[in-house]
N, C-alpha and C positions, 0 to 999 in steps of 0.2 A: 504494500500500500504506500502511495506517495501523496503528498499534499502540494497543490499548486496554489501559490498566493498570487492573485492577479488584480488588476485595476478594473473594478466593476463599472467604471464610467467609460471605458474604452470599447468602441464598437468592434475592433479587431480582436480584443481580448475576449469579449462576449461570444463572438463567432467561433473563436478557437475553443472556448469552453463547450459550446453546443456540439461542435464536431467531435471533440474528444469524448464527451458524454455519450454520443451516439455510437462511437466505436469502442467504448470501454465495456465490453461484454462481461468482464469479470469484476467490475466495480473496483478497479485498482487505483483510480485517481480521484482524490477528493479536492474540490475547489473551495477556496476561501477568499472572499472579497476583501481587499485591503481596506475598504471604506467601513468595514465592520471592525473598527479599531479595537474595541474592548476585547472582542473574541480573539483577534490576531495577537494582541499584546499578552493576553492570558496564556495562550498556547506557545507563543514564540517571543518571550520577553527580551531576548538578546538581539533580535533582528532590528535593523535600522529601517524605519518606515520610509524615509526619503529614498534610500537605495532600492527598496522593494517597489516603490512607485515608478522607478525608472525602467524596470524590466521584471518579467515573471521570475519568481523564485520557486523552485521545486525542492521539497524536503522529503528525503526517504525515511523509512521507519528506523534506520540507523542514524538519523539526524545529519546525514550528508546534505549539503546545500548546493544546488546547481542553479545558476542564474542566467537569464537571457537566452541566447542561442543554446547553450549547454543544458539549460533547464527544459527548453522545448524538446531538444533532442532526447533527453532522459525520459520525458513524459511519453514520447512516441514509442520508446522501448517497451513500455507497459501494455501497449495495445496490440492485439493480434494483427490488425490491418496496418498498424503504424510501424510494425517491426521492419518491413521492407524499406520504408522511408528512412527509418533509423539507420539501416545498413547503408543506404545511399549517402547519408550525412556523415558517414565514417570515411568516405573516399578522401584521397589526398587532396589537399587544398581547402577542404571544407572547414577546417579549424581556423583558416584565415578568412575565407569569404563569408561563412555563416555569421560570425559575430558582427562583421561590418554591415551586412544586409539587415540583420536583426536590429542592430543599433539604429540604423536609419529609419526603419519602420517604427521602432519604439519612440524615437524622438518626434516623429511626425504623426503619431496616432491620434492626437486631438484634432489635427487638420483633417484627418479622415472622418472623424466624428462630424466636424462642421460640413464636410462635403455631403455626408448623408443626412444632414439636418438635425443631428443629435445635439441637444443643449446640455451643458454641464451646469451644476449648481453655480449661482452667481459668484460665489467667492473664489472659484477656480478660474474665472475669465475676467479680463480687464480690457476694455476697448476691443472686444472680439478676439483677443489673443488669449489662449488658454495655456496655463503653465502646469507643471507637475507640482502637486501640493507638497509643501515642506513639512 
């Protein structure tokens, strides 16, 4: 069993959660929205909220933490249909390309929200520009 800590205000993150849930035939991935701060702090008191808001964090039952691209890749390993994708993400060069691509998407995720017309709570946006909560 692994736990994925994700930004519940993010359209891409929500879509990823829905796809993973559909493919998680053995219920091996639990999702926890970072905006449920009390629950996250109670279970993972040592985790940095600002860092977690910047990229997904996947925590194994042995308390290993995988963030960003590595977290997504680790999550795919748990899914029967995700395993072939996980294998592809092990190819040479993916340790260089994967984090760069993931980082670009993560930094621009709220722009994707705006593209799809999704509004964030007012305190996360100033003059139409949304920021990662601190």
